[in-house]
N, C-alpha and C positions, 0 to 999 in steps of 0.2 A: 113393761119389760116383755113378756109375752110376746106382742104385739109385734115389738123391737123384734123380736128373735126370729119375727115369724118372715116379718120383711128381709130381712139380710139370707135366711133361708130360701125366699126366693127368688132372690136375685141371686146365688150363688148357682141355683140350679137356671137359672134363665141365661147366662154366662156359659155354664157346661153345655149347653144344648149349642146352643150359640157356634164354641168353639170345635164341636165336634161334627156342626155342620159345616163350619166353616172349612177344616180340615178333609171333608169327605170331598166340597166344590173343588179340591187343589188337587182332588186327584184327577182331571181330565188332562187330557195331552194335544198338542193340535194332528187333524187327523189329512187324510189324503183323499183329494180330490175327488166326490162323489160324481157318478154319471149317468146319466138316466136320457134313455134316447125321443124325438120326438119326430112324427113325419109329418114333411111339408113337403115342398116341392126343390125343382132344379135352381141350383145358385148360382147367378151370374161371373163369371169371372171376366174381367176387362181383356187379359193376356188369350184369350183366346177371338178378342175382335181384329181382323183383320182391319188396318188402319188403312190400307194404300187399295183396296178393292170400295166400289161404289156402288152396289147390290141395287141399291133404291134410287140409281139416277136421277144423285142429286144434282141443279145445276149449280153449282158452286164450287169456289175452289178449296173451300175445307167446310166440315162438318160435324158436330158429336150432339149424342143424344145422352143424357145420365139422368139417373133415379135423383132424386135433391137430397132425402134421407141420408140413402147410402153413400153417394157419391158413384156406383157405380157403373161404370159405361156402358150402351146396350147397341149404341151405334158408332163407327170412326170413322172417318175420311179424311187423311190428311191433316187430324187433328193436333198436331204440333205444329205446322207450319207456320212461320211468323210474318205477320200480314199485318195492316192498317186496320185499328177496331173502330175509327170515327168515333160518331158519338157516344157507341158503346163503353166508350170508354168511362162516360157517366156511372157506373154502376158499381167501379172505384169509387169514385166522389161522391157516391149519393152512401157506401159502406160508412163511410168515415163521417159523415153528417150525422148519422143514427147511432156512429158508437160516438161520439163527441155529446148527443143529445142523453145516451146512455149514463156518461162518465158526468153528467150534470154540467160542463159546460160551459153550454145551451141549453134549451130548450125553445118548443114548441113559436111559442110565444117572442122569442128573442129578434128584435131588430135587428136587420142588418143593411148598412147603408151600402149606396151602389159608389164607388171610385170611377174614375175616367176610365183605368183600364178597362175596368168590366163594360161600362157605357158604350166602348168602343168595338164590343166583339162582332165580328158580321157571324154566318152562317142562320141558323134558328134564334130567337132571341124574343124575349118580349117588347122591349127598349124600354128599357131602365135608363132613367136620366139620376145624374148626381144629387136631386135636389129631391129625391125619394128614400123612403125605407121600405122595403117590406118585412115582415116575418118570416121564420123558420119556416113554418107550415105552408103560407104560399110561395116559397122558393120550390120548397120542394115538390109542390104542385106543379109549377113551370118548368122544372125540370124533369121528373118523370113522364108528364104527359106531353108538353109539345119540344121536349128537347133544348129548355132555354141556355145559351150558352154564358150571354149575359149574368143569370142567375147564378149557376156555376161559379162561375169566374167569382163573382160576390160575394159566395158561399165559403170557396179556395182561400180568398185574401183573408176574411174575418176568422177562419181555424188556423192558419197557416203563415199568418203575421202578410205573405207575400206570396203569389200563384207559387214562386219555387219554392217556398218554406213546404206549400200544400202538396205539391210532387213528391219532394223529398218522404213524406210522411205517404204518399201514392205508395210510391216504391219499396217502402221498409214494407209494408202491409203485403204488397205483392208477394216478397220473398218469405214472407212468414206464415205466407197459402200454398209456398208449395209453386209460385206463378213462375216458372224457370224461362217461359218462352218470352216473357213480358217484360217490357222496354216503357216508364212512361214520361213524357217531354211535357205534355199540359193535364188540365183537369178538365178539358171538354172534348178532345178527341179530332178537333182539326189538324187536315194534314201538317204533319211534321217530321224531316228525318230523323230515323230512328225509334217514333215513338209506334211502337209494334206488340203484337199478342200476338196469343193464338186462341183457335176455339177452344181448347184444352182448359189452356187460364180462364179463359172469358166465363167457363163451365164454373170452374171451380170458384170464382168471385159471385157470380151467379147466388152456384150455392150458398155460400156464405153468408151473403146478405138474405135470401130467403128463409132461412134456416135462425138466423140468429136472429134476424128482425122482421118477422111475417106480418106485422103492422103496417108494413112498406107496402107491400099488397092494397091498402084503403088510397094510394093512390095513382098506384102503375095501376090499374082497376078502371080509370077514370075514364070514362067514353067521352065527354063533352062538360067544362064545366068555364068559370071564367074568374077574373081577377079584378080590382080595382074597380068596386059595384058594378060588375058587367062590361067594365070598358074595356078589357081586354079578353078575348074569346077561347080558349082552347079548347082544342079538337087534337084527340089522343094520333099520335105518330106511329103505334102500332094498331095495326086493323085489326087485328087477332081476338083483341080487348073485345071488338064486338061481334066477329065474326064465328069464333072458335069457340065451342061448349068448355067449360071447366078454366082458360084459360086467367093466368093472376098476373100477366106483367108479359118482359120484362126492361127492355130495353130495345129499339133502333140505333140505325148509325149507317150516314151514304156521306160520300163526299166523292170531288168527281177520279180520286185515286185510290178510294178505298173500295168504291162502288159502293153495292148496295148486304149492310148487314144487320142480324137480328140476334138477340136473344130471348128467348120467346118461354113460358114457363106455362105449366097447366093442370091440373090437377082433377081426377076423376077416379071415383071409389077407392078412394085412400093411396092412390098410385099419384106421386105429383114427378113431372119430369120437367126436364131442361134440357130445352134445344137450342144449338146455338148455327147460324149458320155467315160463313164469311165470303166477301168476297164474288157476288150473286149480278146477274147483268145488271139486273132489272127489280125493283122493287116487289112486281108482284114474283119474279123469282123467288125471289128470295123468301115472300108470304107459303106459297107452294110449296119450298121444299121445309122451310119450319111445320108446318101442317102433314107433311108426309115422314116428318121424321117423329112428330107428336102419333100418329095414327097409328105408325108402326108400333110404338111402344104402348099405345093403349093393348092394343092386338094382340100380344103377344106376350106380355108379362103383366104381372102383379107384384103388390107390395104386400108381404107375411110379414104381421108382427108377434114378436116370439114373446112376450114379455112386455106390459106396462107399467110404467113409470108409477112406484107404489104396491106395487103388489108383492105378497110375501113369500120370501123364498123358502125359508126355515127359522126355525125355532131356536137359537141357540144359548147353549148354558152359560151364567154369569160367572166369574167369580170374584169372590173378595167383593162383591154387592148384597145392595141392601135388597135388589130384586134376582132369585137364581135364572131366569131366564130375558133372553127378550128375540124381538122379531127383527129379523133382515130383510130388507125393501129394494126391490131395484132402485136405482138412482133414477135413471133414466128409460123411456122408452127403449125398446130392442128390436129391429127386425132387419127383413134381408128382402131382397128381390127374387123372385124368382120365375118362374118363367111358365108360359099356363099348359099344365095334361100332363104335365111328368112327375112322379112321386119318388121320394126321396129319403133318405134319413140325416138326421140331424143328429148328433152329440150334443149334450148340455151340460158340459164341465162345470157345475159348483167350486170354485175355491173359497173354503174356508175353512176357520178351526173348529174344532169341537168346544171349546170354550174360551170365552173372551174375558179376559182380567179388567173389573172397574179400576179405576171413573170411567165411565164412557159417555161422550156427548151426543145428542140426537143429533143424527145425519153424518159424525164417524162412519168414513171407509173402513169395512174390516174385510173385505174379500172382493172377488171378482166370480163374474157370469161370461161362459162366454159355449158359443156354438159353433161348433167345428161340421166343416163336412171335407172326405175326401183330406185330412188334414189339414185343412186350411180355416182358418178362422173368419165366419161367414156376417160375424155379430159381436156384441160383446160392451158389454156396462158393469157398472160397480155396485157391490154391496155395501148400503148404508143402514145402520140400527135406527130405527125407527123412535127410541124416545131415548131420554138419558138415565141413565144408571148411577148414582152416586155409588160411594165407597165406602163400605162399611166402617167402622168406627165405635170405640169404647160407646160413644155419646147415642148415636144410632143404633145399635145391636140392639137394646134392651126393647125399644119400638119395635125392632124389627120383626126378633121371637113373639112379642108379644101379639103380633098380627097374623103371622103364621099361627098360634096357638088361634087365636078368633076366628080363622078361617076354616080351620081346619075340626073346628064343632059347632060350624053352621049347619 
């Protein structure tokens, strides 16, 4: 009998302690944003770019240089002029192929047949015929390295049902990315009335491809390779892959009407750049223009990472939970482009409550982190919790209090 009474008394004490702790936790309220200052260099604002001048004297009709991670514009010249893209079109086709792989619609080993339409494609090609099938990986290699029109058409027909269906997908993706200067009429870039885009829009889709699917550089950086057991030799149409340090791709394009186009990407010392050149008079001059843009970017700018994915930002109190606090971390890397040599102060604004009520799932978004310079946001990311916290109930309350007592008595 005494043992039963002792157990009852202990349980009453445990429940009283839990209720008292629980009531205290409810006393927390939402807080205002916390602000601290971090010393970094001057942020680049695209509004300060003069789109009508050409101080680098680039021999082309349109050009742009952006930083790959942020999309910040570092140089622009007639960047919204609508021009024929030629095979640079294939960046969008490749992007949709990679999305299809990500979504499980196809995989790298999926065999793709060749239709009569694909076989009849002119221009750059590997001379597919209707009796053969190539894997998606082989198709990607041919598209990225030698800009194969037959391969991209076969892929388009497989994914879109018809080439027209795939082109509809391309235009829908263009709208989604904010490519307001763009109208696609085909998947390969052979000259067609109304098939136009701008260097700005090419930079947008290049950024999307490289940031969302960095694995594509496995193919865009190939200088030479072969298919069909060595019978089809592949030499990259992008000479920068061999001649420019840090080059990661991306895509060339040329026709008699479009002249010579290029989207060139490169990374050095954590700075990733994308240079787009349109309607240059010769192949050599397009590579010279792209080199000038990339050299300008690497000489004058750097990428400043302000926080890394998974970094702990703050420890926050938890209400109604089996734990009383939880770590809040950055969901993604956050950084900005800075010009070399000038120091400025950027404010770090943390928008986060003082108390978060359970239940909380791991990776729940609970706040926001912004970096601000001169009242302009130059970088931001979500803040998430790093672990699950279950809501306290009568079943786990007793164990929770006992665990707390054992912790205190250690």
